[in-house]
Structure formats: C-alpha cells, structure tokens
MMTF fields as JSON, N, C-alpha, C and O atoms, coordinates in Angstrom:
{
  "mmtfVersion": "1.0.0",
  "mmtfProducer": "UNKNOWN",
  "numBonds": 395,
  "numAtoms": 396,
  "numGroups": 99,
  "numChains": 1,
  "numModels": 1,
  "chainsPerModel": [1],
  "groupsPerChain": [99],
  "chainIdList": ["A"],
  "bondAtomList": [4, 2, 8, 6, 12, 10, 16, 14, 20, 18, 24, 22, 28, 26, 32, 30, 36, 34, 40, 38, 44, 42, 48, 46, 52, 50, 56, 54, 60, 58, 64, 62, 68, 66, 72, 70, 76, 74, 80, 78, 84, 82, 88, 86, 92, 90, 96, 94, 100, 98, 104, 102, 108, 106, 112, 110, 116, 114, 120, 118, 124, 122, 128, 126, 132, 130, 136, 134, 140, 138, 144, 142, 148, 146, 152, 150, 156, 154, 160, 158, 164, 162, 168, 166, 172, 170, 176, 174, 180, 178, 184, 182, 188, 186, 192, 190, 196, 194, 200, 198, 204, 202, 208, 206, 212, 210, 216, 214, 220, 218, 224, 222, 228, 226, 232, 230, 236, 234, 240, 238, 244, 242, 248, 246, 252, 250, 256, 254, 260, 258, 264, 262, 268, 266, 272, 270, 276, 274, 280, 278, 284, 282, 288, 286, 292, 290, 296, 294, 300, 298, 304, 302, 308, 306, 312, 310, 316, 314, 320, 318, 324, 322, 328, 326, 332, 330, 336, 334, 340, 338, 344, 342, 348, 346, 352, 350, 356, 354, 360, 358, 364, 362, 368, 366, 372, 370, 376, 374, 380, 378, 384, 382, 388, 386, 392, 390],
  "bondOrderList": [1, 1, 1, 1, 1, 1, 1, 1, 1, 1, 1, 1, 1, 1, 1, 1, 1, 1, 1, 1, 1, 1, 1, 1, 1, 1, 1, 1, 1, 1, 1, 1, 1, 1, 1, 1, 1, 1, 1, 1, 1, 1, 1, 1, 1, 1, 1, 1, 1, 1, 1, 1, 1, 1, 1, 1, 1, 1, 1, 1, 1, 1, 1, 1, 1, 1, 1, 1, 1, 1, 1, 1, 1, 1, 1, 1, 1, 1, 1, 1, 1, 1, 1, 1, 1, 1, 1, 1, 1, 1, 1, 1, 1, 1, 1, 1, 1, 1],
  "groupList": [{"groupName": "MET", "atomNameList": ["N", "CA", "C", "O"], "elementList": ["N", "C", "C", "O"], "formalChargeList": [0, 0, 0, 0], "bondAtomList": [1, 0, 2, 1, 3, 2], "bondOrderList": [1, 1, 2], "singleLetterCode": "M", "chemCompType": "L-PEPTIDE LINKING"}, {"groupName": "GLU", "atomNameList": ["N", "CA", "C", "O"], "elementList": ["N", "C", "C", "O"], "formalChargeList": [0, 0, 0, 0], "bondAtomList": [1, 0, 2, 1, 3, 2], "bondOrderList": [1, 1, 2], "singleLetterCode": "E", "chemCompType": "L-PEPTIDE LINKING"}, {"groupName": "ARG", "atomNameList": ["N", "CA", "C", "O"], "elementList": ["N", "C", "C", "O"], "formalChargeList": [0, 0, 0, 0], "bondAtomList": [1, 0, 2, 1, 3, 2], "bondOrderList": [1, 1, 2], "singleLetterCode": "R", "chemCompType": "L-PEPTIDE LINKING"}, {"groupName": "VAL", "atomNameList": ["N", "CA", "C", "O"], "elementList": ["N", "C", "C", "O"], "formalChargeList": [0, 0, 0, 0], "bondAtomList": [1, 0, 2, 1, 3, 2], "bondOrderList": [1, 1, 2], "singleLetterCode": "V", "chemCompType": "L-PEPTIDE LINKING"}, {"groupName": "THR", "atomNameList": ["N", "CA", "C", "O"], "elementList": ["N", "C", "C", "O"], "formalChargeList": [0, 0, 0, 0], "bondAtomList": [1, 0, 2, 1, 3, 2], "bondOrderList": [1, 1, 2], "singleLetterCode": "T", "chemCompType": "L-PEPTIDE LINKING"}, {"groupName": "PRO", "atomNameList": ["N", "CA", "C", "O"], "elementList": ["N", "C", "C", "O"], "formalChargeList": [0, 0, 0, 0], "bondAtomList": [1, 0, 2, 1, 3, 2], "bondOrderList": [1, 1, 2], "singleLetterCode": "P", "chemCompType": "L-PEPTIDE LINKING"}, {"groupName": "LYS", "atomNameList": ["N", "CA", "C", "O"], "elementList": ["N", "C", "C", "O"], "formalChargeList": [0, 0, 0, 0], "bondAtomList": [1, 0, 2, 1, 3, 2], "bondOrderList": [1, 1, 2], "singleLetterCode": "K", "chemCompType": "L-PEPTIDE LINKING"}, {"groupName": "GLY", "atomNameList": ["N", "CA", "C", "O"], "elementList": ["N", "C", "C", "O"], "formalChargeList": [0, 0, 0, 0], "bondAtomList": [1, 0, 2, 1, 3, 2], "bondOrderList": [1, 1, 2], "singleLetterCode": "G", "chemCompType": "PEPTIDE LINKING"}, {"groupName": "ALA", "atomNameList": ["N", "CA", "C", "O"], "elementList": ["N", "C", "C", "O"], "formalChargeList": [0, 0, 0, 0], "bondAtomList": [1, 0, 2, 1, 3, 2], "bondOrderList": [1, 1, 2], "singleLetterCode": "A", "chemCompType": "L-PEPTIDE LINKING"}, {"groupName": "CYS", "atomNameList": ["N", "CA", "C", "O"], "elementList": ["N", "C", "C", "O"], "formalChargeList": [0, 0, 0, 0], "bondAtomList": [1, 0, 2, 1, 3, 2], "bondOrderList": [1, 1, 2], "singleLetterCode": "C", "chemCompType": "L-PEPTIDE LINKING"}, {"groupName": "LEU", "atomNameList": ["N", "CA", "C", "O"], "elementList": ["N", "C", "C", "O"], "formalChargeList": [0, 0, 0, 0], "bondAtomList": [1, 0, 2, 1, 3, 2], "bondOrderList": [1, 1, 2], "singleLetterCode": "L", "chemCompType": "L-PEPTIDE LINKING"}, {"groupName": "ILE", "atomNameList": ["N", "CA", "C", "O"], "elementList": ["N", "C", "C", "O"], "formalChargeList": [0, 0, 0, 0], "bondAtomList": [1, 0, 2, 1, 3, 2], "bondOrderList": [1, 1, 2], "singleLetterCode": "I", "chemCompType": "L-PEPTIDE LINKING"}, {"groupName": "SER", "atomNameList": ["N", "CA", "C", "O"], "elementList": ["N", "C", "C", "O"], "formalChargeList": [0, 0, 0, 0], "bondAtomList": [1, 0, 2, 1, 3, 2], "bondOrderList": [1, 1, 2], "singleLetterCode": "S", "chemCompType": "L-PEPTIDE LINKING"}, {"groupName": "GLN", "atomNameList": ["N", "CA", "C", "O"], "elementList": ["N", "C", "C", "O"], "formalChargeList": [0, 0, 0, 0], "bondAtomList": [1, 0, 2, 1, 3, 2], "bondOrderList": [1, 1, 2], "singleLetterCode": "Q", "chemCompType": "L-PEPTIDE LINKING"}, {"groupName": "ASP", "atomNameList": ["N", "CA", "C", "O"], "elementList": ["N", "C", "C", "O"], "formalChargeList": [0, 0, 0, 0], "bondAtomList": [1, 0, 2, 1, 3, 2], "bondOrderList": [1, 1, 2], "singleLetterCode": "D", "chemCompType": "L-PEPTIDE LINKING"}, {"groupName": "TRP", "atomNameList": ["N", "CA", "C", "O"], "elementList": ["N", "C", "C", "O"], "formalChargeList": [0, 0, 0, 0], "bondAtomList": [1, 0, 2, 1, 3, 2], "bondOrderList": [1, 1, 2], "singleLetterCode": "W", "chemCompType": "L-PEPTIDE LINKING"}, {"groupName": "ASN", "atomNameList": ["N", "CA", "C", "O"], "elementList": ["N", "C", "C", "O"], "formalChargeList": [0, 0, 0, 0], "bondAtomList": [1, 0, 2, 1, 3, 2], "bondOrderList": [1, 1, 2], "singleLetterCode": "N", "chemCompType": "L-PEPTIDE LINKING"}, {"groupName": "PHE", "atomNameList": ["N", "CA", "C", "O"], "elementList": ["N", "C", "C", "O"], "formalChargeList": [0, 0, 0, 0], "bondAtomList": [1, 0, 2, 1, 3, 2], "bondOrderList": [1, 1, 2], "singleLetterCode": "F", "chemCompType": "L-PEPTIDE LINKING"}, {"groupName": "TYR", "atomNameList": ["N", "CA", "C", "O"], "elementList": ["N", "C", "C", "O"], "formalChargeList": [0, 0, 0, 0], "bondAtomList": [1, 0, 2, 1, 3, 2], "bondOrderList": [1, 1, 2], "singleLetterCode": "Y", "chemCompType": "L-PEPTIDE LINKING"}, {"groupName": "HIS", "atomNameList": ["N", "CA", "C", "O"], "elementList": ["N", "C", "C", "O"], "formalChargeList": [0, 0, 0, 0], "bondAtomList": [1, 0, 2, 1, 3, 2], "bondOrderList": [1, 1, 2], "singleLetterCode": "H", "chemCompType": "L-PEPTIDE LINKING"}],
  "groupTypeList": [0, 1, 2, 3, 4, 5, 6, 1, 7, 2, 8, 8, 8, 9, 10, 1, 11, 12, 10, 13, 4, 8, 6, 10, 10, 6, 7, 13, 5, 7, 10, 10, 13, 12, 0, 11, 0, 13, 5, 12, 6, 14, 12, 14, 5, 10, 9, 12, 11, 12, 3, 15, 1, 12, 6, 8, 16, 17, 13, 8, 17, 10, 6, 4, 1, 14, 17, 8, 8, 10, 0, 6, 12, 14, 8, 18, 8, 16, 0, 6, 14, 15, 0, 8, 14, 18, 14, 7, 13, 0, 0, 6, 10, 8, 14, 7, 15, 19, 5],
  "groupIdList": [1, 2, 3, 4, 5, 6, 7, 8, 9, 10, 11, 12, 13, 14, 15, 16, 17, 18, 19, 20, 21, 22, 23, 24, 25, 26, 27, 28, 29, 30, 31, 32, 33, 34, 35, 36, 37, 38, 39, 40, 41, 42, 43, 44, 45, 46, 47, 48, 49, 50, 51, 52, 53, 54, 55, 56, 57, 58, 59, 60, 61, 62, 63, 64, 65, 66, 67, 68, 69, 70, 71, 72, 73, 74, 75, 76, 77, 78, 79, 80, 81, 82, 83, 84, 85, 86, 87, 88, 89, 90, 91, 92, 93, 94, 95, 96, 97, 98, 99],
  "secStructList": [7, 3, 3, 3, 3, 3, 7, 6, 6, 7, 2, 2, 2, 2, 2, 2, 2, 2, 2, 2, 2, 2, 2, 6, 6, 6, 6, 7, 6, 6, 3, 3, 3, 3, 3, 3, 3, 7, 7, 1, 1, 6, 6, 1, 7, 3, 3, 3, 3, 3, 3, 3, 1, 7, 2, 2, 2, 2, 2, 2, 2, 6, 6, 1, 2, 2, 2, 2, 2, 6, 6, 1, 1, 2, 2, 2, 2, 2, 2, 2, 2, 2, 3, 3, 3, 3, 3, 3, 7, 7, 7, 7, 7, 7, 7, 7, 7, 7, 7],
  "xCoordList": [-5.147, -4.814, -5.55, -6.606, -4.599, -4.977, -4.699, -3.606, -5.553, -5.395, -5.445, -6.183, -4.59, -4.457, -4.519, -3.901, -5.276, -5.198, -4.656, -5.243, -3.408, -2.562, -3.847, -4.974, -3.383, -3.804, -2.634, -1.454, -2.997, -2.372, -0.927, -1.053, 0.276, 1.395, 1.782, 2.24, 1.634, 1.175, 1.567, 1.382, 2.061, 2.314, 3.973, 4.396, 4.39, 5.861, 5.733, 5.868, 5.463, 5.16, 4.753, 5.328, 3.363, 2.195, 3.302, 3.618, 3.965, 4.911, 6.132, 6.674, 6.495, 7.402, 6.878, 6.944, 6.231, 5.183, 5.134, 5.562, 4.444, 4.276, 5.112, 5.033, 6.102, 7.404, 7.715, 7.788, 7.915, 8.866, 7.614, 7.987, 6.011, 5.126, 5.647, 6.017, 5.497, 5.837, 7.364, 7.557, 7.996, 9.169, 8.978, 9.574, 7.965, 7.623, 6.952, 6.759, 6.573, 6.127, 6.884, 6.506, 8.079, 9.226, 9.535, 9.591, 9.715, 9.755, 8.943, 9.057, 7.916, 6.28, 5.772, 5.392, 5.877, 5.19, 4.033, 2.993, 4.16, 2.927, 3.176, 2.934, 3.663, 3.569, 4.519, 5.721, 3.915, 4.673, 4.898, 5.987, 4.019, 4.782, 3.96, 2.881, 5.089, 4.465, 4.724, 5.666, 4.292, 4.533, 3.555, 2.446, 4.491, 3.768, 4.005, 5.156, 2.77, 2.49, 1.95, 0.911, 3.359, 3.312, 2.532, 2.363, 2.033, 1.42, 1.814, 2.321, 1.636, 2.111, 2.203, 3.301, 1.003, 0.415, -0.047, -0.622, 0.69, 0.387, -0.415, -0.203, -1.705, -3.182, -3.807, -4.915, -3.229, -4.002, -3.433, -2.297, -4.41, -4.043, -3.098, -3.208, -1.639, -0.694, -1.879, -2.737, -1.466, -1.462, -0.662, 0.415, -1.172, -0.217, -1.024, -2.231, -0.198, -0.637, 0.491, 1.705, -0.599, 0.051, -0.566, -1.766, 0.555, 0.002, 0.237, 1.424, -0.434, -0.572, -0.705, -1.633, -0.385, -0.708, -2.149, -3.029, -2.204, -3.553, -4.265, -3.596, -5.403, -5.912, -5.419, -4.851, -5.661, -5.097, -3.724, -3.456, -2.926, -1.42, -1.435, -0.677, -2.091, -2.126, -3.083, -2.938, -4.122, -4.651, -3.624, -3.208, -3.086, -1.831, -0.947, -0.688, -0.479, 0.206, -0.323, 0.411, -1.853, -2.271, -2.718, -3.477, -1.861, -1.809, 0.063, 0.428, 0.589, 1.872, 2.018, 1.431, 3.243, 4.003, 4.277, 4.166, 4.774, 5.302, 4.134, 4.328, 2.851, 1.679, 1.03, 0.574, 1.155, 0.418, 1.452, 1.17, 2.994, 3.646, 3.084, 2.716, 3.117, 2.756, 1.472, 1.198, 0.618, -0.955, -0.934, -1.785, 0.649, 0.274, 1.57, 2.003, 2.139, 3.13, 2.937, 2.156, 3.803, 3.498, 3.237, 2.074, 4.196, 3.911, 2.488, 1.99, 1.939, 0.472, -0.572, -1.73, -0.364, -1.2, -0.706, -1.427, 0.218, 0.325, -0.347, -1.18, 0.235, -0.684, -2.426, -3.028, -2.395, -4.08, -4.401, -5.401, -3.965, -4.158, -3.743, -4.496, -2.681, -2.56, -3.22, -2.839, -4.147, -5.515, -6.103, -6.308, -6.539, -7.796, -8.923, -10.111, -8.355, -9.38, -8.84, -7.844, -9.287, -8.848, -9.665, -10.891, -8.789, -9.785, -9.39, -8.278, -9.628, -8.579, -9.92, -11.1, -9.396, -10.267, -9.216, -8.048, -9.944, -9.353, -9.78, -10.913, -9.207, -9.664, -9.074, -8.478, -9.485, -9.298, -8.183, -8.733, -7.526, -6.661, -7.907, -8.422, -7.838, -8.759, -7.858, -7.975, -6.933, -5.877, -4.608, -4.675, -3.324, -2.382, -1.148, -1.162, -0.19, 1.038, 2.536, 2.594, 3.486, 4.797, 5.129, 4.141, 6.06, 6.859, 7.878, 8.566],
  "yCoordList": [3.714, 2.448, 1.131, 1.159, -0.039, -1.396, -2.264, -2.333, -2.967, -4.396, -5.382, -5.158, -6.505, -7.593, -8.957, -9.141, -9.561, -11.016, -12.057, -12.385, -12.423, -13.297, -14.647, -14.733, -15.357, -16.153, -17.373, -17.026, -18.758, -19.02, -19.837, -20.528, -19.307, -19.723, -18.332, -18.516, -17.206, -16.293, -14.826, -13.653, -15.297, -14.013, -13.194, -12.054, -14.152, -13.634, -12.674, -11.45, -13.418, -12.903, -11.405, -10.476, -11.578, -10.32, -9.322, -8.423, -9.596, -8.558, -8.135, -7.095, -8.531, -8.357, -7.448, -6.36, -7.602, -6.434, -5.214, -4.133, -5.498, -4.26, -3.385, -2.158, -4.273, -3.169, -2.442, -1.215, -3.335, -2.327, -1.587, -0.449, -1.605, -0.969, 0.715, 1.772, 0.408, 1.3, 2.289, 3.488, 1.57, 2.44, 3.748, 4.82, 3.144, 4.151, 5.511, 6.489, 5.537, 6.482, 7.188, 8.212, 6.6, 7.626, 9.25, 9.1, 10.488, 11.36, 11.834, 12.922, 11.028, 11.963, 13.291, 13.3, 14.199, 15.543, 15.422, 15.158, 15.673, 15.672, 14.463, 14.568, 13.329, 12.335, 12.395, 12.627, 12.173, 12.382, 10.862, 10.438, 10.192, 9.044, 7.637, 7.589, 6.567, 5.199, 4.4, 4.718, 3.127, 1.791, 0.908, 1.115, -0.296, -1.504, -2.343, -2.604, -3.045, -3.448, -5.043, -5.507, -5.518, -7.233, -7.741, -6.854, -8.929, -9.835, -10.681, -11.518, -10.722, -11.982, -13.433, -13.946, -13.973, -15.151, -14.458, -13.441, -15.878, -15.79, -15.412, -14.811, -15.528, -16.03, -14.477, -14.144, -13.752, -12.606, -11.387, -11.299, -10.599, -9.265, -8.518, -7.769, -8.5, -6.781, -5.56, -5.62, -4.572, -3.475, -2.136, -1.691, -1.79, -0.295, 0.672, 0.714, 1.723, 2.492, 4.047, 4.077, 5.198, 6.332, 7.176, 7.134, 8.327, 9.605, 10.922, 11.142, 11.591, 12.507, 13.782, 13.912, 14.801, 16.43, 16.37, 16.303, 16.404, 16.706, 15.511, 14.734, 15.657, 14.583, 14.551, 13.622, 16.136, 16.516, 15.694, 15.214, 15.686, 15.097, 14.052, 13.707, 13.108, 11.759, 11.233, 10.12, 12.415, 12.231, 12.391, 11.649, 13.555, 13.89, 12.56, 12.233, 11.754, 10.633, 9.615, 8.966, 9.494, 8.593, 8.6, 7.878, 10.025, 10.42, 10.284, 10.572, 9.783, 10.016, 8.451, 7.435, 8.761, 7.725, 6.39, 5.256, 6.928, 6.075, 4.633, 3.421, 5.476, 4.869, 3.811, 2.724, 4.69, 3.756, 2.487, 1.339, 3.327, 2.022, 0.704, -0.345, 1.026, -0.084, -0.761, -1.733, -0.121, -0.47, -1.665, -2.395, -1.362, -2.093, -3.258, -3.726, -3.712, -4.238, -5.513, -5.592, -6.68, -8.081, -7.979, -8.175, -7.64, -7.262, -6.94, -7.474, -5.865, -5.824, -6.748, -6.64, -7.599, -8.637, -9.892, -10.889, -9.871, -10.98, -10.836, -11.555, -9.567, -8.907, -9.888, -10.485, -9.305, -9.413, -10.956, -11.123, -11.776, -12.874, -13.777, -14.602, -13.522, -13.626, -13.109, -13.651, -12.172, -11.984, -12.813, -13.684, -12.974, -13.661, -12.582, -12.793, -11.309, -10.591, -8.715, -8.41, -8.089, -6.725, -5.848, -5.897, -4.969, -3.419, -2.477, -2.597, -0.881, -0.078, 0.911, 0.681, 2.031, 3.072, 3.927, 3.634, 5.35, 6.788, 7.208, 6.936, 7.583, 8.559, 10.045, 10.771, 10.143, 11.777, 11.787, 11.387, 11.955, 11.964, 13.433, 14.532, 12.696, 12.758, 13.235, 14.113, 12.282, 13.151, 11.825, 10.613, 12.878, 11.836, 12.642, 13.849, 11.877, 12.206, 11.804, 11.108, 12.217, 11.15, 11.071, 11.363, 10.81, 10.917, 11.226, 11.24],
  "zCoordList": [3.322, 3.955, 3.102, 2.469, 3.32, 2.523, 3.341, 3.904, 3.502, 4.025, 2.77, 1.81, 2.854, 1.733, 2.889, 3.938, 2.363, 2.859, 1.628, 0.598, 2.091, 1.153, 0.685, 1.173, -0.127, -0.235, 0.213, 0.263, 0.521, 1.551, 0.265, -0.746, 0.976, 0.377, -0.524, -1.651, -0.124, -0.896, 0.009, -0.315, 1.022, 2.172, 2.106, 2.303, 1.823, 1.536, 0.207, 0.232, -0.891, -2.05, -2.359, -2.928, -1.668, -0.94, -0.662, -1.442, 0.725, 1.36, 0.423, 0.796, -0.339, -1.283, -1.737, -1.166, -2.842, -3.672, -2.926, -3.328, -1.517, -1.018, -0.454, -0.41, 0.069, -0.085, -1.164, -1.245, -2.075, -3.754, -3.909, -4.196, -3.872, -4.063, -3.139, -3.65, -1.885, -1.122, -1.469, -1.27, -1.868, -1.951, -3.418, -3.529, -4.341, -5.365, -4.699, -5.421, -3.17, -2.925, -2.045, -1.477, -1.9, -1.212, -1.916, -3.136, -1.595, -2.225, -2.912, -3.477, -2.976, -3.875, -2.963, -1.792, -3.739, -2.928, -2.341, -2.945, -0.663, 0.034, 1.018, 2.22, 0.457, 1.342, 2.686, 2.564, 3.978, 5.359, 5.58, 5.967, 5.367, 6.027, 5.097, 4.505, 5.325, 4.73, 5.346, 6.072, 5.542, 6.682, 5.881, 5.387, 5.944, 6.129, 6.927, 7.276, 7.46, 8.907, 8.239, 7.771, 8.526, 8.417, 9.669, 10.505, 9.985, 10.603, 10.856, 10.109, 12.557, 13.363, 12.334, 12.12, 11.779, 11.253, 9.602, 9.216, 8.846, 7.348, 6.879, 5.826, 7.337, 7.015, 7.599, 7.18, 8.359, 8.412, 7.407, 6.942, 7.24, 6.368, 6.622, 7.593, 5.655, 5.824, 5.191, 4.31, 6.044, 6.186, 5.444, 5.84, 4.686, 3.994, 4.384, 4.146, 5.177, 5.127, 4.533, 4.33, 4.401, 3.628, 4.368, 4.64, 4.883, 5.348, 4.472, 4.234, 4.09, 3.244, 3.181, 2.382, 3.5, 3.194, 3.043, 3.901, 1.944, 1.78, 0.447, -0.234, 0.411, -0.798, -1.731, -2.305, -2.152, -3.366, -3.804, -4.905, -2.556, -2.872, -3.038, -3.945, -2.468, -2.535, -4.097, -4.602, -4.701, -6.536, -7.222, -8.112, -6.762, -8.001, -8.438, -9.596, -7.019, -6.989, -7.969, -8.713, -7.923, -9.019, -10.086, -10.733, -10.33, -11.532, -12.651, -13.792, -11.604, -12.412, -12.794, -12.422, -13.86, -14.364, -13.718, -14.184, -12.178, -11.525, -11.276, -11.366, -10.921, -10.849, -11.462, -11.107, -12.881, -13.873, -14.415, -14.756, -14.329, -14.498, -13.754, -14.282, -12.445, -11.44, -11.433, -10.73, -12.353, -12.755, -14.141, -14.65, -14.41, -15.669, -15.319, -16.373, -14.303, -14.074, -13.302, -12.354, -13.816, -13.28, -12.237, -11.887, -11.351, -9.929, -9.259, -8.267, -10.119, -9.166, -9.967, -9.566, -10.986, -11.618, -10.802, -10.763, -10.306, -9.027, -7.897, -7.345, -7.559, -6.648, -6.002, -5.11, -7.479, -7.756, -7.537, -6.84, -7.844, -8.158, -6.803, -6.286, -6.434, -4.899, -3.739, -2.701, -3.589, -2.775, -2.422, -3.268, -1.41, -0.574, -0.41, -0.654, 0.067, 0.206, 0.206, 0.862, -0.247, -0.253, 0.657, 0.756, 1.37, 1.405, 1.386, 1.902, 0.954, 0.766, 1.241, 0.976, 1.989, 2.934, 2.564, 2.307, 2.57, 2.27, 4.028, 4.423, 4.561, 5.823, 5.88, 5.083, 7.086, 7.502, 8.815, 9.841, 8.902, 10.419, 11.734, 11.529, 12.658, 13.52, 14.754, 15.609, 14.466, 15.622, 15.682, 15.477, 16.12, 16.064, 16.635, 16.877, 16.794, 17.669, 18.35, 19.364, 17.812, 18.165, 19.521, 20.196, 20.169, 20.865, 20.818, 21.838]
}
C-alpha cells in the first residue's frame, strides 16, 4: 500500500502517474488486484493498493525490467518532486471478502 500526498496543484499529475504505474502491474505473475483510490479533496493523499498471492511474487516484480524502467523514468522523478508526503507499507492480509 502506498499513500502519496501531492504538493499543491499536483494532484491530477500524481493521479495520472499512479494510474500509469498501475498499468505496469497488469499481467504480473501473482498479482491478484490493483486499485488506485482518489481522494475527494486534492489536498488529501491518494492511495495505491496491490494485492499479491505472496510476498515472493511482489519481490519478483521489483526485479523486473518494467519496474527498473519505471524507477529511471521521468514520471517517477516528477512524482518524487511533486509529493509533499509519502508512506508505503507492506502488510499481510488478515481477512477479506467479496460480495
């Protein structure tokens, strides 16, 4: 899970970069779900959540050429410059359900 608080005037740009980044996840082995949550106020953090079959699947994604290219991209550099705050956490699923 990542929470990104954009600097003033950068909410739309940060959202677009997050959406582009989420597209990289599509089709990755072990990815179960990816979500980008847009806040109702531009000053609030947007949240990216990805759910993986295992920590090993996620760590394997971190070693892919796609992820390496993202880290070197202008989009990532811009995102770092446009964030007022960032929080990333790895968690284990304790419970979940789908209707």
